[in-house]
BALOBA-1460 file (C-alpha; in Angstrom, 3 decimals):
// residues 339
<rec num="1" residu="m" x="31.727" y="60.519" z="163.661"/>
<rec num="2" residu="p" x="34.524" y="60.958" z="166.256"/>
<rec num="3" residu="t" x="33.499" y="60.430" z="169.890"/>
<rec num="4" residu="t" x="34.076" y="64.062" z="170.925"/>
<rec num="5" residu="q" x="32.080" y="65.388" z="167.991"/>
<rec num="6" residu="r" x="29.197" y="62.995" z="168.678"/>
<rec num="7" residu="d" x="29.169" y="63.963" z="172.353"/>
<rec num="8" residu="t" x="28.897" y="67.607" z="171.329"/>
<rec num="9" residu="t" x="26.079" y="66.789" z="168.924"/>
<rec num="10" residu="l" x="24.332" y="64.794" z="171.668"/>
<rec num="11" residu="d" x="24.519" y="67.790" z="174.016"/>
<rec num="12" residu="r" x="23.054" y="70.021" z="171.310"/>
<rec num="13" residu="a" x="20.334" y="67.463" z="170.560"/>
<rec num="14" residu="q" x="19.323" y="67.430" z="174.234"/>
<rec num="15" residu="e" x="19.175" y="71.222" z="174.298"/>
<rec num="16" residu="l" x="17.212" y="71.373" z="171.046"/>
<rec num="17" residu="y" x="14.794" y="68.723" z="172.321"/>
<rec num="18" residu="r" x="14.161" y="70.840" z="175.441"/>
<rec num="19" residu="i" x="13.505" y="73.866" z="173.217"/>
<rec num="20" residu="a" x="11.173" y="71.935" z="170.886"/>
<rec num="21" residu="l" x="9.177" y="70.503" z="173.793"/>
<rec num="22" residu="g" x="8.725" y="74.000" z="175.214"/>
<rec num="23" residu="d" x="7.863" y="75.578" z="171.866"/>
<rec num="24" residu="p" x="6.319" y="73.177" z="169.311"/>
<rec num="25" residu="d" x="6.641" y="75.879" z="166.627"/>
<rec num="26" residu="w" x="10.325" y="76.533" z="167.315"/>
<rec num="27" residu="d" x="12.191" y="78.595" z="164.738"/>
<rec num="28" residu="p" x="15.681" y="77.416" z="163.614"/>
<rec num="29" residu="d" x="16.688" y="81.032" z="162.882"/>
<rec num="30" residu="a" x="15.789" y="82.071" z="166.423"/>
<rec num="31" residu="v" x="17.758" y="79.160" z="167.861"/>
<rec num="32" residu="r" x="20.777" y="80.037" z="165.744"/>
<rec num="33" residu="d" x="20.674" y="83.672" z="166.787"/>
<rec num="34" residu="a" x="20.032" y="82.962" z="170.482"/>
<rec num="35" residu="i" x="22.560" y="80.172" z="171.000"/>
<rec num="36" residu="g" x="25.054" y="80.837" z="168.250"/>
<rec num="37" residu="w" x="24.747" y="77.477" z="166.513"/>
<rec num="38" residu="s" x="25.425" y="77.086" z="162.807"/>
<rec num="39" residu="d" x="22.929" y="75.563" z="160.363"/>
<rec num="40" residu="d" x="25.075" y="72.416" z="160.336"/>
<rec num="41" residu="d" x="24.901" y="72.249" z="164.143"/>
<rec num="42" residu="i" x="21.091" y="72.406" z="164.062"/>
<rec num="43" residu="d" x="20.852" y="69.889" z="161.216"/>
<rec num="44" residu="a" x="23.101" y="67.432" z="163.073"/>
<rec num="45" residu="a" x="21.075" y="67.796" z="166.293"/>
<rec num="46" residu="v" x="17.769" y="67.280" z="164.455"/>
<rec num="47" residu="k" x="19.197" y="64.260" z="162.620"/>
<rec num="48" residu="l" x="20.204" y="62.678" z="165.925"/>
<rec num="49" residu="l" x="16.787" y="63.347" z="167.467"/>
<rec num="50" residu="a" x="15.107" y="61.802" z="164.429"/>
<rec num="51" residu="e" x="17.436" y="58.800" z="164.688"/>
<rec num="52" residu="f" x="16.131" y="58.127" z="168.192"/>
<rec num="53" residu="g" x="12.505" y="58.838" z="167.252"/>
<rec num="54" residu="l" x="12.362" y="62.030" z="169.312"/>
<rec num="55" residu="a" x="11.593" y="64.253" z="166.309"/>
<rec num="56" residu="t" x="9.182" y="63.758" z="163.446"/>
<rec num="57" residu="r" x="8.482" y="65.753" z="160.305"/>
<rec num="58" residu="l" x="5.399" y="67.991" z="160.482"/>
<rec num="59" residu="n" x="4.322" y="70.377" z="157.763"/>
<rec num="60" residu="g" x="3.126" y="73.859" z="158.594"/>
<rec num="61" residu="i" x="5.628" y="74.788" z="161.296"/>
<rec num="62" residu="h" x="8.791" y="76.860" z="160.954"/>
<rec num="63" residu="s" x="11.294" y="74.058" z="161.450"/>
<rec num="64" residu="g" x="9.374" y="71.279" z="159.720"/>
<rec num="65" residu="w" x="10.130" y="69.108" z="162.779"/>
<rec num="66" residu="a" x="8.070" y="68.460" z="165.907"/>
<rec num="67" residu="a" x="9.250" y="66.881" z="169.152"/>
<rec num="68" residu="r" x="7.748" y="63.466" z="169.928"/>
<rec num="69" residu="s" x="6.944" y="62.330" z="173.436"/>
<rec num="70" residu="p" x="9.608" y="60.209" z="175.166"/>
<rec num="71" residu="v" x="7.055" y="57.429" z="175.725"/>
<rec num="72" residu="m" x="6.255" y="57.103" z="172.018"/>
<rec num="73" residu="a" x="9.946" y="57.234" z="171.085"/>
<rec num="74" residu="m" x="10.785" y="54.533" z="173.623"/>
<rec num="75" residu="s" x="7.895" y="52.407" z="172.349"/>
<rec num="76" residu="d" x="9.255" y="52.644" z="168.799"/>
<rec num="77" residu="l" x="12.762" y="51.673" z="169.918"/>
<rec num="78" residu="i" x="11.375" y="48.656" z="171.788"/>
<rec num="79" residu="s" x="9.396" y="47.660" z="168.687"/>
<rec num="80" residu="a" x="12.544" y="47.920" z="166.566"/>
<rec num="81" residu="a" x="14.503" y="45.785" z="169.028"/>
<rec num="82" residu="t" x="11.679" y="43.249" z="169.061"/>
<rec num="83" residu="h" x="11.709" y="43.178" z="165.262"/>
<rec num="84" residu="d" x="15.444" y="42.383" z="165.312"/>
<rec num="85" residu="l" x="14.758" y="39.513" z="167.716"/>
<rec num="86" residu="e" x="11.923" y="38.302" z="165.495"/>
<rec num="87" residu="s" x="14.228" y="38.295" z="162.485"/>
<rec num="88" residu="a" x="16.885" y="36.301" z="164.328"/>
<rec num="89" residu="m" x="14.360" y="33.743" z="165.593"/>
<rec num="90" residu="t" x="12.688" y="33.458" z="162.186"/>
<rec num="91" residu="t" x="16.076" y="32.917" z="160.539"/>
<rec num="92" residu="g" x="16.793" y="30.118" z="162.981"/>
<rec num="93" residu="l" x="13.440" y="28.456" z="162.344"/>
<rec num="94" residu="n" x="13.901" y="28.788" z="158.570"/>
<rec num="95" residu="r" x="17.250" y="27.036" z="158.925"/>
<rec num="96" residu="l" x="15.490" y="24.271" z="160.805"/>
<rec num="97" residu="g" x="13.105" y="23.970" z="157.865"/>
<rec num="98" residu="t" x="15.992" y="23.877" z="155.394"/>
<rec num="99" residu="l" x="17.722" y="21.217" z="157.486"/>
<rec num="100" residu="s" x="14.547" y="19.166" z="157.408"/>
<rec num="101" residu="q" x="14.458" y="19.498" z="153.618"/>
<rec num="102" residu="v" x="18.078" y="18.377" z="153.303"/>
<rec num="103" residu="l" x="17.347" y="15.416" z="155.556"/>
<rec num="104" residu="g" x="14.066" y="14.696" z="153.792"/>
<rec num="105" residu="g" x="15.043" y="11.207" z="152.722"/>
<rec num="106" residu="f" x="16.041" y="10.293" z="156.265"/>
<rec num="107" residu="l" x="12.894" y="11.526" z="157.980"/>
<rec num="108" residu="v" x="10.197" y="8.926" z="158.517"/>
<rec num="109" residu="m" x="6.835" y="10.282" z="157.378"/>
<rec num="110" residu="h" x="3.899" y="9.972" z="159.805"/>
<rec num="111" residu="e" x="5.700" y="7.527" z="162.090"/>
<rec num="112" residu="q" x="4.755" y="8.192" z="165.681"/>
<rec num="113" residu="g" x="7.584" y="8.792" z="168.101"/>
<rec num="114" residu="r" x="9.928" y="10.493" z="165.662"/>
<rec num="115" residu="d" x="11.469" y="13.866" z="166.619"/>
<rec num="116" residu="i" x="10.507" y="15.564" z="163.323"/>
<rec num="117" residu="d" x="8.036" y="14.311" z="160.720"/>
<rec num="118" residu="l" x="7.145" y="15.972" z="157.424"/>
<rec num="119" residu="v" x="3.431" y="15.762" z="156.670"/>
<rec num="120" residu="p" x="2.259" y="16.761" z="153.153"/>
<rec num="121" residu="g" x="-1.118" y="18.362" z="152.558"/>
<rec num="122" residu="r" x="-3.792" y="20.113" z="154.590"/>
<rec num="123" residu="e" x="-5.941" y="17.017" z="155.175"/>
<rec num="124" residu="q" x="-3.073" y="14.965" z="156.545"/>
<rec num="125" residu="v" x="-1.938" y="17.818" z="158.776"/>
<rec num="126" residu="l" x="-5.470" y="18.172" z="160.168"/>
<rec num="127" residu="a" x="-5.581" y="14.401" z="160.716"/>
<rec num="128" residu="v" x="-2.366" y="14.498" z="162.760"/>
<rec num="129" residu="l" x="-3.721" y="17.407" z="164.816"/>
<rec num="130" residu="g" x="-7.034" y="15.630" z="165.277"/>
<rec num="131" residu="e" x="-5.313" y="12.549" z="166.663"/>
<rec num="132" residu="a" x="-3.089" y="14.643" z="168.963"/>
<rec num="133" residu="t" x="-6.019" y="16.595" z="170.396"/>
<rec num="134" residu="t" x="-7.560" y="13.419" z="171.814"/>
<rec num="135" residu="h" x="-4.914" y="13.261" z="174.554"/>
<rec num="136" residu="t" x="-3.861" y="16.917" z="175.056"/>
<rec num="137" residu="t" x="-5.568" y="19.717" z="176.980"/>
<rec num="138" residu="d" x="-3.590" y="22.927" z="176.338"/>
<rec num="139" residu="m" x="-3.094" y="24.713" z="173.012"/>
<rec num="140" residu="v" x="-1.060" y="27.807" z="172.201"/>
<rec num="141" residu="s" x="-0.791" y="29.160" z="168.678"/>
<rec num="142" residu="m" x="0.192" y="32.125" z="166.525"/>
<rec num="143" residu="h" x="-1.193" y="32.984" z="163.106"/>
<rec num="144" residu="p" x="-0.527" y="35.435" z="160.262"/>
<rec num="145" residu="p" x="-3.683" y="36.975" z="158.709"/>
<rec num="146" residu="m" x="-6.431" y="34.414" z="158.169"/>
<rec num="147" residu="t" x="-7.187" y="33.036" z="154.715"/>
<rec num="148" residu="g" x="-10.380" y="31.809" z="153.084"/>
<rec num="149" residu="g" x="-9.437" y="28.171" z="153.685"/>
<rec num="150" residu="a" x="-9.270" y="28.500" z="157.453"/>
<rec num="151" residu="r" x="-12.865" y="27.482" z="158.266"/>
<rec num="152" residu="p" x="-12.140" y="23.784" z="159.068"/>
<rec num="153" residu="a" x="-9.513" y="24.867" z="161.592"/>
<rec num="154" residu="q" x="-11.924" y="27.430" z="163.071"/>
<rec num="155" residu="t" x="-14.517" y="24.717" z="163.618"/>
<rec num="156" residu="a" x="-11.901" y="22.470" z="165.201"/>
<rec num="157" residu="n" x="-10.890" y="25.292" z="167.552"/>
<rec num="158" residu="l" x="-14.472" y="25.739" z="168.763"/>
<rec num="159" residu="d" x="-14.845" y="21.969" z="169.212"/>
<rec num="160" residu="w" x="-11.646" y="21.988" z="171.288"/>
<rec num="161" residu="l" x="-12.970" y="24.739" z="173.557"/>
<rec num="162" residu="a" x="-16.363" y="23.048" z="173.884"/>
<rec num="163" residu="k" x="-14.570" y="20.194" z="175.680"/>
<rec num="164" residu="g" x="-13.344" y="22.574" z="178.385"/>
<rec num="165" residu="r" x="-9.756" y="22.750" z="177.203"/>
<rec num="166" residu="s" x="-7.356" y="25.706" z="177.361"/>
<rec num="167" residu="m" x="-6.473" y="27.880" z="174.363"/>
<rec num="168" residu="r" x="-4.312" y="30.982" z="173.966"/>
<rec num="169" residu="t" x="-4.078" y="32.239" z="170.418"/>
<rec num="170" residu="l" x="-2.077" y="35.127" z="168.964"/>
<rec num="171" residu="h" x="-2.959" y="36.833" z="165.693"/>
<rec num="172" residu="m" x="-1.488" y="39.565" z="163.537"/>
<rec num="173" residu="a" x="-3.208" y="42.942" z="163.932"/>
<rec num="174" residu="a" x="-3.811" y="43.113" z="160.170"/>
<rec num="175" residu="s" x="-6.339" y="40.289" z="160.638"/>
<rec num="176" residu="l" x="-8.706" y="42.804" z="162.251"/>
<rec num="177" residu="q" x="-9.341" y="44.250" z="158.792"/>
<rec num="178" residu="s" x="-11.342" y="41.105" z="157.983"/>
<rec num="179" residu="s" x="-14.898" y="40.979" z="159.301"/>
<rec num="180" residu="a" x="-14.761" y="37.166" z="159.189"/>
<rec num="181" residu="a" x="-11.634" y="37.168" z="161.349"/>
<rec num="182" residu="r" x="-13.163" y="39.590" z="163.851"/>
<rec num="183" residu="q" x="-16.244" y="37.384" z="164.074"/>
<rec num="184" residu="h" x="-14.126" y="34.280" z="164.706"/>
<rec num="185" residu="f" x="-12.055" y="36.041" z="167.361"/>
<rec num="186" residu="q" x="-15.288" y="36.952" z="169.140"/>
<rec num="187" residu="e" x="-16.496" y="33.344" z="168.858"/>
<rec num="188" residu="l" x="-13.242" y="32.121" z="170.388"/>
<rec num="189" residu="s" x="-13.420" y="34.694" z="173.184"/>
<rec num="190" residu="d" x="-17.040" y="33.802" z="173.944"/>
<rec num="191" residu="a" x="-16.051" y="30.108" z="174.061"/>
<rec num="192" residu="g" x="-13.342" y="30.770" z="176.660"/>
<rec num="193" residu="a" x="-10.180" y="31.290" z="174.617"/>
<rec num="194" residu="q" x="-7.678" y="34.062" z="175.311"/>
<rec num="195" residu="v" x="-7.103" y="36.022" z="172.104"/>
<rec num="196" residu="r" x="-4.366" y="38.611" z="171.620"/>
<rec num="197" residu="i" x="-3.035" y="40.540" z="168.656"/>
<rec num="198" residu="a" x="0.434" y="41.832" z="167.768"/>
<rec num="199" residu="p" x="1.714" y="44.186" z="165.058"/>
<rec num="200" residu="s" x="3.632" y="41.305" z="163.472"/>
<rec num="201" residu="v" x="3.585" y="37.535" z="163.719"/>
<rec num="202" residu="p" x="6.582" y="35.781" z="162.172"/>
<rec num="203" residu="m" x="4.980" y="32.474" z="161.279"/>
<rec num="204" residu="r" x="2.140" y="30.040" z="161.866"/>
<rec num="205" residu="m" x="2.664" y="27.767" z="164.867"/>
<rec num="206" residu="i" x="0.544" y="25.418" z="166.981"/>
<rec num="207" residu="i" x="1.804" y="23.760" z="170.174"/>
<rec num="208" residu="l" x="-0.206" y="21.146" z="172.075"/>
<rec num="209" residu="d" x="0.782" y="20.704" z="175.725"/>
<rec num="210" residu="h" x="4.549" y="20.141" z="175.734"/>
<rec num="211" residu="v" x="4.368" y="17.134" z="173.445"/>
<rec num="212" residu="l" x="3.771" y="18.319" z="169.877"/>
<rec num="213" residu="a" x="4.399" y="21.408" z="167.730"/>
<rec num="214" residu="v" x="3.266" y="22.114" z="164.169"/>
<rec num="215" residu="l" x="5.221" y="24.510" z="161.936"/>
<rec num="216" residu="p" x="4.743" y="25.339" z="158.256"/>
<rec num="217" residu="f" x="7.105" y="23.654" z="155.789"/>
<rec num="218" residu="e" x="7.662" y="25.933" z="152.795"/>
<rec num="219" residu="h" x="9.396" y="23.405" z="150.526"/>
<rec num="220" residu="p" x="8.098" y="20.422" z="148.539"/>
<rec num="221" residu="v" x="8.070" y="17.239" z="150.589"/>
<rec num="222" residu="p" x="10.541" y="14.740" z="149.099"/>
<rec num="223" residu="g" x="8.758" y="11.955" z="147.288"/>
<rec num="224" residu="d" x="5.276" y="13.527" z="147.488"/>
<rec num="225" residu="d" x="3.493" y="14.852" z="144.392"/>
<rec num="226" residu="t" x="-0.126" y="14.577" z="145.562"/>
<rec num="227" residu="s" x="-0.429" y="16.952" z="148.524"/>
<rec num="228" residu="d" x="-3.595" y="19.068" z="148.697"/>
<rec num="229" residu="g" x="-2.011" y="22.097" z="150.330"/>
<rec num="230" residu="p" x="0.899" y="23.336" z="152.458"/>
<rec num="231" residu="a" x="3.023" y="20.762" z="154.224"/>
<rec num="232" residu="a" x="3.986" y="20.935" z="157.894"/>
<rec num="233" residu="m" x="6.733" y="19.874" z="160.242"/>
<rec num="234" residu="i" x="5.432" y="17.842" z="163.170"/>
<rec num="235" residu="i" x="7.891" y="18.214" z="166.057"/>
<rec num="236" residu="r" x="7.847" y="15.917" z="169.079"/>
<rec num="237" residu="n" x="11.315" y="16.546" z="170.463"/>
<rec num="238" residu="p" x="10.729" y="18.015" z="173.970"/>
<rec num="239" residu="y" x="13.791" y="20.276" z="173.813"/>
<rec num="240" residu="l" x="12.729" y="21.838" z="170.512"/>
<rec num="241" residu="i" x="9.178" y="22.228" z="171.778"/>
<rec num="242" residu="e" x="10.418" y="24.025" z="174.899"/>
<rec num="243" residu="i" x="12.390" y="26.486" z="172.734"/>
<rec num="244" residu="l" x="9.332" y="27.093" z="170.548"/>
<rec num="245" residu="r" x="7.124" y="27.681" z="173.593"/>
<rec num="246" residu="r" x="9.564" y="30.278" z="174.927"/>
<rec num="247" residu="f" x="9.582" y="31.924" z="171.499"/>
<rec num="248" residu="w" x="5.774" y="31.973" z="171.532"/>
<rec num="249" residu="e" x="5.634" y="33.312" z="175.116"/>
<rec num="250" residu="h" x="7.862" y="36.241" z="174.120"/>
<rec num="251" residu="y" x="5.293" y="37.354" z="171.562"/>
<rec num="252" residu="w" x="2.356" y="36.629" z="173.862"/>
<rec num="253" residu="q" x="3.680" y="38.775" z="176.708"/>
<rec num="254" residu="s" x="4.140" y="41.802" z="174.439"/>
<rec num="255" residu="a" x="0.809" y="41.391" z="172.600"/>
<rec num="256" residu="e" x="-2.428" y="43.275" z="173.318"/>
<rec num="257" residu="e" x="-5.630" y="41.749" z="174.631"/>
<rec num="258" residu="i" x="-8.173" y="41.900" z="171.855"/>
<rec num="259" residu="l" x="-11.209" y="44.073" z="172.516"/>
<rec num="260" residu="p" x="-14.135" y="41.945" z="173.714"/>
<rec num="261" residu="r" x="-16.255" y="43.712" z="171.112"/>
<rec num="262" residu="t" x="-15.656" y="46.572" z="168.737"/>
<rec num="263" residu="p" x="-16.748" y="49.749" z="170.556"/>
<rec num="264" residu="t" x="-20.340" y="50.610" z="169.702"/>
<rec num="265" residu="s" x="-19.558" y="54.306" z="169.325"/>
<rec num="266" residu="t" x="-16.740" y="54.759" z="166.800"/>
<rec num="267" residu="t" x="-17.861" y="58.073" z="165.351"/>
<rec num="268" residu="l" x="-15.251" y="60.699" z="166.141"/>
<rec num="269" residu="t" x="-15.748" y="64.435" z="165.973"/>
<rec num="270" residu="e" x="-13.441" y="66.413" z="163.708"/>
<rec num="271" residu="r" x="-11.519" y="67.644" z="166.757"/>
<rec num="272" residu="e" x="-11.165" y="64.098" z="168.144"/>
<rec num="273" residu="r" x="-9.835" y="62.920" z="164.784"/>
<rec num="274" residu="q" x="-7.317" y="65.771" z="164.644"/>
<rec num="275" residu="i" x="-6.057" y="65.005" z="168.141"/>
<rec num="276" residu="a" x="-5.990" y="61.268" z="167.411"/>
<rec num="277" residu="q" x="-3.853" y="61.830" z="164.316"/>
<rec num="278" residu="l" x="-1.367" y="64.023" z="166.183"/>
<rec num="279" residu="l" x="-1.232" y="61.511" z="169.055"/>
<rec num="280" residu="v" x="-0.439" y="58.661" z="166.667"/>
<rec num="281" residu="g" x="2.236" y="60.938" z="165.195"/>
<rec num="282" residu="g" x="3.877" y="61.009" z="168.628"/>
<rec num="283" residu="l" x="3.228" y="64.643" z="169.619"/>
<rec num="284" residu="t" x="3.029" y="65.654" z="173.271"/>
<rec num="285" residu="d" x="-0.096" y="67.203" z="174.807"/>
<rec num="286" residu="e" x="1.567" y="70.617" z="174.651"/>
<rec num="287" residu="a" x="2.517" y="70.201" z="170.997"/>
<rec num="288" residu="i" x="-1.019" y="69.058" z="170.137"/>
<rec num="289" residu="a" x="-2.514" y="72.041" z="171.963"/>
<rec num="290" residu="r" x="-0.154" y="74.464" z="170.196"/>
<rec num="291" residu="t" x="-0.836" y="72.918" z="166.796"/>
<rec num="292" residu="l" x="-4.610" y="73.101" z="167.184"/>
<rec num="293" residu="g" x="-4.744" y="76.408" z="169.089"/>
<rec num="294" residu="i" x="-6.509" y="74.934" z="172.109"/>
<rec num="295" residu="s" x="-5.585" y="74.504" z="175.768"/>
<rec num="296" residu="e" x="-3.708" y="71.508" z="177.141"/>
<rec num="297" residu="r" x="-6.632" y="70.947" z="179.486"/>
<rec num="298" residu="t" x="-8.917" y="70.535" z="176.466"/>
<rec num="299" residu="v" x="-6.431" y="68.138" z="174.868"/>
<rec num="300" residu="r" x="-6.293" y="66.008" z="178.028"/>
<rec num="301" residu="r" x="-10.090" y="65.977" z="178.302"/>
<rec num="302" residu="i" x="-10.524" y="64.819" z="174.710"/>
<rec num="303" residu="l" x="-7.764" y="62.228" z="175.099"/>
<rec num="304" residu="a" x="-9.600" y="60.849" z="178.147"/>
<rec num="305" residu="e" x="-12.764" y="60.567" z="176.043"/>
<rec num="306" residu="l" x="-10.822" y="58.800" z="173.270"/>
<rec num="307" residu="m" x="-9.321" y="56.365" z="175.782"/>
<rec num="308" residu="s" x="-12.813" y="55.531" z="176.986"/>
<rec num="309" residu="k" x="-14.079" y="54.966" z="173.447"/>
<rec num="310" residu="a" x="-11.061" y="52.844" z="172.509"/>
<rec num="311" residu="r" x="-10.985" y="51.025" z="175.863"/>
<rec num="312" residu="a" x="-7.340" y="51.952" z="176.335"/>
<rec num="313" residu="d" x="-5.438" y="52.251" z="179.618"/>
<rec num="314" residu="s" x="-2.477" y="54.317" z="178.386"/>
<rec num="315" residu="r" x="-1.454" y="56.750" z="175.658"/>
<rec num="316" residu="v" x="0.561" y="54.045" z="173.908"/>
<rec num="317" residu="q" x="-2.367" y="51.627" z="173.952"/>
<rec num="318" residu="l" x="-4.687" y="54.404" z="172.777"/>
<rec num="319" residu="g" x="-2.478" y="55.131" z="169.756"/>
<rec num="320" residu="y" x="-2.331" y="51.397" z="168.996"/>
<rec num="321" residu="n" x="-6.118" y="50.941" z="169.285"/>
<rec num="322" residu="i" x="-6.840" y="54.017" z="167.153"/>
<rec num="323" residu="a" x="-4.722" y="52.557" z="164.366"/>
<rec num="324" residu="r" x="-6.050" y="49.003" z="164.578"/>
<rec num="325" residu="l" x="-9.686" y="50.125" z="164.751"/>
<rec num="326" residu="g" x="-9.220" y="52.109" z="161.545"/>
<rec num="327" residu="w" x="-10.443" y="55.398" z="163.016"/>
<rec num="328" residu="l" x="-7.953" y="57.326" z="160.864"/>
<rec num="329" residu="d" x="-8.408" y="55.407" z="157.621"/>
<rec num="330" residu="n" x="-9.531" y="58.610" z="155.895"/>
<rec num="331" residu="d" x="-7.385" y="61.710" z="155.617"/>
<rec num="332" residu="v" x="-7.732" y="64.186" z="158.454"/>
<rec num="333" residu="a" x="-7.172" y="67.908" z="157.962"/>
<rec num="334" residu="v" x="-4.856" y="69.264" z="160.654"/>
<rec num="335" residu="p" x="-4.427" y="73.039" z="160.756"/>
<rec num="336" residu="s" x="-1.069" y="74.751" z="160.864"/>
<rec num="337" residu="p" x="0.201" y="75.570" z="164.353"/>
<rec num="338" residu="v" x="-1.165" y="78.735" z="165.931"/>
<rec num="339" residu="a" x="1.512" y="81.325" z="166.620"/>
């Protein structure tokens, strides 16, 4: 699209966004007649708003599109940018794993003092970690959803904390769907660990102090046919460990503190569920009020009650907690907007 044409479309998108915020049930025909735009002009403006997350499809209104709040749109753009960074970092770490595979014959297995060792099998990996934990005091880690074979590591984590050591652990939000995972997170929290969750976690990683890092190794270990589970890369190079810690800190800073306990009152009224669904969809207070035929004051009151139930400090955190707590797992009937 030529620069001049895109600038014109951007101007129209800004005007249409102002109209849609003021009238959630805006009518494309009325806009065309009032401003003199063509159908193509309106379609191009809506497409641009959707591209930036400022418009979302919503059945039951004249246009089929509802304006999303700037905060939710900005949150989505930040998430997308973070995902791009995750992909780049994961690609780099995968290349490190491939390099280790290529150099497999030159890497000394289990020899202390090497920059990178390949350790085959769960038991041997746990043995290396067990030895390293005798002279380290700080652990940071990130984990994809837990699996059934994670109990030995869970016990080791609690033993680590029982000795008064520091632990910060980051888990994927999908783990909250498992009652066993939720129970373990509570055990860790009660034992003094800091536990956070994030929408995505690129890989499993454990870093002890600034002296040792453990990463998964997805390929067969050269010369080993007897391993009892996934292999791992044991990294002792201080420069690589520093890079990995910065990578981990990036995810930690953008993650959410896990709820100390699941709220005791998770039963939502039908109206609360309707408002929660529209909030997660990115609608503004005004758009929610118009859709449900209630006042904005009522919307704000119910949102305040939802924030209390979900222990959220902001609209963005409320939408995140509603989703992760599964409060909208079942379909919710949302009425058509009131004229």
